[in-house]
N, C-alpha and C positions, 0 to 999 in steps of 0.2 A: 559730242564732237561730230564733225563731218566724217562719214563712214564710207569706206570703200566696199561696195556690195560684193565684189569678187572675193574679198577676204572673209566674208561672212556667209557665203553661199551655203555652207554646211557647218556653221560655227558651233552649233549645239552638239552635234555628233563628234566633231573634232575635239571639243573641250572635254567631253566625257572620256575620250580616249587618253587625252593628255593628263587628266587628273588621276587616272589609273596608273599611267606610267610614272607620274611624279611621285607616287607613293613609295617608290624605291629610292635608294640613295644615289643610284647611278643614273642621274638625269642631266648631266652637265654637257651633253653633246647637242642639246636642242638648238643652241645658237650658231651651230656650224652648218655648212652646206651638206645636205644629206645625199650620199651616193645611192644609186639603185642597188638592190641587194640580191637580185636573183640571177643565177647562172652566169653566163659569159658576159652579160650586159653590165655587170657591176663595175668594171674598169672603164667603160666607155660612156655610160649614161649618168647624168647627175640631175637632181631636181633642186632647184633653188628654193630655199626656205624663205617665204615672204616675210617672216618675222625676224630674220637675222639682221641685226644692226651692223654687222661686220666690225665689231670692236676688238681692240687688241687684248691679249691676255694680260691680266693684272692681278697682283697679290698685294692687298693693302694691309696685311699683317694684323688682321683682327681689329682694325680701327673702327670707331663708332661713326656711323652716318646718321644724322638726326634730322627728322622732318619736324618743323614747327607747324602745328596744326590748329586751326580754329576750333573752338569748342572746349569741352571738358570731358572728363572720364564718363563714358556712357554715350557720348555723341556718336553720330554716324562716322564710321571709320573703315575705309577700304585700303588703307596704306599698310597696316600691320595686322597680323592675326597670331594669337599665342599658340594655337593648336588647331588641328582639324576637328570638326564636330559633325560632319555629315552634310552641313549646309554647303551647297556647291559654290556660292559666292565667297563665303568665308574660306573654304578650302582652296579656291583658286588664288585668293590673296596669300594664303599661307604658303602654297607651293611656289608662287611667284617670288616671295621673299626668301624662301629656302634656296631657290636657284641663285638669286643675287648674292646672298650671304656666302653660299658655298663656292660659287664661281669666282668671286672677287675677294673672298676672305674678309668679310665685313660684318659688323654688328649693327643692324638697322634698328633705330629707336624712334619713338614718337614722343614729342613734347607737346602736351596740351597747353595752349596759351590764352584761353579765354575766348569769349565771343568776338567775332570780327565785325559784326553788326552793320549798321547803316550809316556810320559816320566815318569819313576817310581818315581822320586823325584822332578821333575821340574814343575808339573802342578799347576794350581791355586788352585785346591782342596787340593792337598798335602800340600801346604803352609798354607792354611786356617785351615785345621784340625790339622796339626802339631803344629801350634801356640797354639791352645787350649790345646792340649795334653801336650806340654812342659810347659805350664803354670799351669798344674794340674787342669784344669777346668773340672768339671763334668757336661758337657753341653749336650753331645750327647751320645746316648745309642747304636746306631747301625750305621755303615757306609755302604753305597752302592755306590761303585765306580768301575771303570774299573779294570781289572786284573793287568794292568801296575801299576796303583796307589796303589792298595791293596798290591802289591809286595813291593812297596816302604815303605808302613806303616809296613809291616811284618818285613822286613830286618832292619828297624830302631828300632824295639822293641816296637812298639806302639800298638800291638794287643794282646788280650788275646787268649790263647788256648781254643777254644770253647768246647773241650771235658771236660774241668774242670767245665763247667757251669751246674748247676742243671737243670733238666727238659728237656734238649735237648737229643733226642734219634735219632741218625743218622741212625739207622736201618729203620726208618719209610719212607714211600714212598714219603713224601714231601721233602726229601733231595736227591740231585742228587748223586747217587752212583759212577758215572763216575768221577765227580769232587772230591769226597772224596778219591777215589783210586789214582787219578793222582796228587793231590795237598797236600796230608798229609805228613808232615815231621816228621819222628820218631814217628808216631802215634799221632801227634799233628795236630789240624785243626785250622789254623789261619784265613783262609777265605774259603768260599765255596759258593754254590748256591743251590737254591731249589725253592719251590713254593711261597716264600715270594715275588718274582717279576717274571714277564714274560720277562724281558729284555734279559735274557740268551737265551730264545727261539727266540726272535726277532733278535738276533745277530748271529744266526747260519747259516752257508752257505748252499745254495741250488743251483741246476743247472736247469735252465729253458731250455725247448726245444720247437721249433716251430713245431706244429703238422702237419701243411700243408706241410712243407718241408719234414717231415718224409714220408708223403704219396707220394709226388712228386718224391722222389728218391728211393721209395720202400724199405725203411729201416725197419729192424725188430723193433717191438714194443719196445720202450725204457723200458717200465715197465716189459715186459717179460724178457728182457736181464738182468735187475737188479735181478729179481726173480731167474733166472737161475744161478746167481753167475758169469756170464761171462761179466759183465759190467766192463771192464778194460780200462786202459789208451790207450792200443793199439786199442781197439774197438772204442774209441772216436776219436783217431787220424785218423783211417781209414775212419770214417764218415766225419770228417772235410775235408779231402783230396777230398772225393767224391763230396761234394757239393760246394766247393769254386770255384768261377769263376769270370773272368774279364767281367762284364756285359756290360760296355761301350766300350770295345775293344780298350782301349788306351794303352794296354800293361803294365799298372801299377795298382797294387792292391791298392785301396783307400776306403774311407768310402762309395763311390758310388757303390761298387761292392758287390758280395755275399761272405759271410764268413762262415767258420765252427764254429768259437767260438769267442765271444767278451767278454772282461773281464776288470774290474778295477784292479789296481795293487794289491789290497788285495787278489785277486783271486790267486795270486802266493803262498801266505801262505796256502790258502785253498787246492791247488793242492798238495803241499808237504805233508800236513797232511793227505790228502785223500789216499796217498800212504803209510801211516804209518811211515813217516819220522818226527822225532821230534828233537828239539834242546836239550831238557832235559827230564829226566824221574826220577821216584822214584824207587830205586832198592828194593830187598827183605828185606833189613835191614832198609828201610824207609829213606835212604839217597839219596839226589839229585845227579845225575850223568849227565855228558855231553855226548850227543849221536850224535851230528852233524858230528863227524868224523868217525862214523860207516860206513861200506861199504854200507849198505842199504840206508843211507841218500844220499850218492853220486849217487847210482843207481837211486833213485827216482828223484833226480835233473836232471839227464841226460834224463830221460823219460819225465819229465815235460818240459824240454827244447825242446824236439821234439814236444810236444803237442802245445807249443806256437810259433811254427815256423811262420815267417811272411807271408809265402805263403798262410796260411789258418786261422790264428788266429790274432785278432786285439786287441791290448792293448789300451783301451780307455784313459788311462792316458798318455802313451808315444807316441802312434801312431796317435792320432786324430789330425785333423787340426783345424783351427779357427771356423769352422762351428759346431763342436762338435756333428755331426749327430748321433742319436741313431739308430744304425744299426739293432739291434734286433727289435726295435719298428717299423721300416720301413719294416719289413718282410724279411730282407736280411741277417739273421744269423740263423744258426741251433741251437746253444747253447748260453746261456748267464749266466754269473756269477751273483749271487745276495745273499742277506741275506733274512731271513724269512720276515722281514718287507717289503721287495720289493714286496712280493706277494700282500700285502694290497695295495701298491702303484700302482700295475698293474691291479687292479680289473676292471678298465674301459678300459683296453687296447683292441684294435681291433684285436690284434694277438691272435689266438687260441693257448694257450700254455699249457704245462704240466710241471711237475717238478719231478726230480729224484735226488738221492744222487750223489755226485761226484764219479768217477770211482776208483776202486781199482788199485793198482800197477800191479797186475797180478791175475790170478785165484786162486793161492795158498793162497792169503791173505784172511783171514776168514771174515773180517768185512769191511763194508763201513764206513769209518771215516768221520765225519762232523766237520769242523773247527769251534771252538768257538772264534769269532773275539775278539782280545785283546783290540781293541780301543773302540768299541761300546758296548761291553758286560758289565756286572756288576756282581760283587761278593759281598758277605755279610760278615761283620766282626764286632767285638766288641772291642772298644778301651780300653786300660788299665786304663783309668781314671774313668770308670764306678764304682760307689761305691756300687750300689745295683746289684750285679752280679746275685743273685738268680732271681730277677725280669727280668733281661735281658734275661736269659735263658728261663724263662717261656713265656715271650711275643714273643720271636722269634719262639718258638715251636708252640704257639697258632696261631701266624700270618701265619706261613707256612702251618699248617694244614688247617686253614680256607681258605688260598689261594688256596690250592689244591681242596677244595670243591667248591669254588665260582669263584675265579679270573682266574685260569688256564683254566677251561672249557670255560669261557667267551671269553678269548683270542683265544684259540685253536679251539674249536668246533664252535664258532659263528663268531668271527671276521675274522679268517683265513679260516676255513673249509667251513662254510655256505656262507659267503659273498664273498670270494675271490677265493677259489679253485674250479675248474670247472669240476672235475671228481673224482670218488671214488678211481681210481688208484693213482692219485696224493696224495690223503689223506693217502693211504697206504704207499706211499713213504715217506711222512712227518713223519710217525711213525718211519720208519727206520732211518731217519735223526736225529730225536730228541733222539732216543735210543742209538745213537753212537757218541755223541759229544766228541770231542778231546780237552783235556785241557793240554797244553804243558807248563810245568813249566819253561823250559828254554826260551821259547818264552815270557812268562809273565815277567820273571826277566830280560829279555834282555841281557842274558849272551853274552858278547863279541859283542853285537849288531849283533849277528849272522844272525838272520832271515832277518834283514834289508839289510845286505850285500848280502845275498843269493837272496833276492828279487831283488835287484839292478842288480845282475848278470843275473838273468833270464830276467829281463826287457830289458837288453842290449843284450840278446841272447848270453851270454858268455858261452863257453864250458869249461872254465878253473875253475871249481868249486874247485878243489884241491888247486889251488893257493889262491883262496878266503879264504878257511878254514885255510890254512897254515898261512896266514897273520894275522889272529885274534886268533890263537890257544892259545898263551900265555895269552892274555887278557881274553879269554873265560874261561880258566882253573882257572885263578886268580879270576874271578867273581864267579865261582862255589865254590871255596874254601871260599871266603868271605861269601857266602850264608850259607855254612856249619858252619862256625865259628859263624855267627850271631845266629844260632839256637841251637848251642851246648855250647855257652859261659855260664859259671856259673854266677848266679845273683850276 
């Protein structure tokens, strides 16, 4: 999510202190304004707690509060933790939940609902949750699922407008302002993301680079190029062309040779978004509009097509042979597509790597956009079957605020930064990446299946994007209108 640097200036040190203090049972004062505690100043000086959501005292009598979660037992989970185990992220989750349960006299539970996948209404989770909602069962209080699945819930009329819930303040730093800006229909918020979970950060695209290869080919520091605003697709293409080479001299580029760029097919979505190309957007009236037929979308497609040229870019999904060789891991690629959780997976890699955001379309583009993956990401919503909506709003606000205080620093500053990132420059780049996540409404609703068709076109290295868009134009426009109708229909 978009992060406030001031709140994270010394987040790792603060978190360690908090985890120690949370080990005792007397930790319920954290959400109140802290008075100065020394000498005569105690009565006159106060320090505002930046994590205090200023919520009223409530006692819910031991009631159960249930999160419906995508996945199955053993899937990634930072919503609940059964006990402390010395892992700082797990322990932060545990102490966050202990605080919520103790402060509000609640029993927080997690319900695994199956994969939420890449289909807006066909996933196991959509079917499981829909059955409960259609039956009118007040069983779940909060849904955490992929943007695809959440879009299916929203268009089916299964979600509350979260702006109507008491106690939620979307101006607070624990809610992602990028998501709110890009996903709000007619000033209504049916799903969003914030510090209630770190899955959104884990599923954000990053670009790895091989430091040794940068030195070997005397390339300008990738960090400095990003800082200068000159990190563009043309710059990346030039570097890829420079380093690519037929190492074994057989006249055929294969996984045994040296490449400029290797990527999984989802990297094609990433590259389109990095250039500011979206399938959909919310206009000034709060209305969803289709943007894939705009001139800029086509221009970005053509530039990405050049970037993934077979002469220097290797598509790990489409181009690999049976060996499935990891080219970047063997030291034979300059750049590698990945998501943030890939950083954690690469902490033991022998390759000396750094990370940067994906390049802009050109220097005129003001921002480095980072794709929020629709398949592995997670958004938060509230089903219409919730009877105690006041409680739902209060707990979501409390959960998110305490998540910003405890869980996000444990993930970001400790698990990613301290344990995985190898230099301060990469940490700076990750700030840029998280502060500029791209939430594409048309991508999430799969209007006309546009992005999948575009991805397939790029994977096949097809230059005929106009034909691709023309073939799905009517379907896409119909899908947009159906979305508008769903959110404007009278009850």
